[in-house]
C-alpha positions in Angstrom: 6.1 0.1 -10.5 4.0 -1.3 -7.7 1.8 1.2 -6.0 0.1 0.8 -2.6 -2.3 3.8 -2.9 -5.2 1.3 -2.8 -4.0 0.1 0.6 -4.7 3.5 2.2 -8.2 3.6 0.7 -9.0 0.1 1.8 -7.7 0.8 5.3 -9.9 3.9 5.5 -12.9 2.0 4.3 -12.3 -0.6 7.0 -11.6 2.0 9.7 -8.1 0.7 10.3 -5.5 3.3 10.9 -1.7 3.1 10.7 -1.7 3.4 14.5 -4.0 0.4 14.8 -1.7 -1.6 12.5 1.2 -0.8 14.8 -0.5 -1.3 18.1 -2.9 -4.2 17.5 -1.1 -6.1 14.7 2.5 -5.4 15.4 3.2 -3.9 12.0 6.5 -2.0 12.1 6.7 1.7 11.4 9.5 0.8 8.9 7.2 -1.4 6.9 4.6 1.4 6.8 7.2 3.8 5.6 8.2 1.4 2.8 4.6 1.0 1.8 4.1 4.8 1.8 7.2 5.1 -0.5 5.9 2.3 -2.8 9.1 0.3 -2.0 9.5 -3.5 -2.2 7.7 -5.7 0.3 7.3 -9.5 0.7 4.4 -11.6 -0.3 4.1 -12.5 3.4 3.4 -8.8 4.1 0.8 -8.7 1.4 -0.8 -11.9 2.8 -0.8 -10.4 6.3 -2.4 -7.1 5.2 -5.1 -9.0 3.2 -5.8 -11.1 6.3 -6.1 -8.0 8.6 -8.2 -6.0 6.1 -10.2 -9.0 4.9 -9.6 -8.2 1.3 -7.9 -9.4 -1.9 -4.4 -8.4 -2.9 -5.8 -6.2 -5.7 -7.5 -4.1 -3.0 -4.1 -3.0 -1.8 -1.7 -3.2 -4.7 -1.8 -1.7 -8.2 0.7 -2.2 -11.0 1.6 1.0 -12.9 3.6 0.5 -16.0 6.7 2.7 -16.5 5.0 4.4 -19.4 2.0 5.4 -17.2 4.3 6.5 -14.4 6.4 8.6 -16.8 3.4 10.3 -18.3 1.9 11.1 -14.9 5.2 12.6 -13.8 5.4 14.7 -17.0 1.9 16.0 -16.5 2.7 17.0 -12.9 5.6 19.1 -14.0 3.7 21.0 -16.7 
C-alpha cells in the first residue's frame, strides 16, 4: 500500500495548508480527498507536489507492505 502520511507532515513543516494548495496552486479538493484516503494518484501529481513543497518524493510517499498493514490493523483491533 502507498501511504501519504508523510505528505501532511511535509506540508506542515513547510507551512503549506490544504487551503493554500487549493487556492494558490489549483489542487482540486478531489485530489486531496484521494491523498487522504491513500488512493491512487499519478506521477504527475507527485511531481507537482514535490515542486510545490520543494522536496523529494520520499518526503511525501511511503510504501507499506501488506504484511505491515495487516499487523498494524490487527494491533488496532486488540
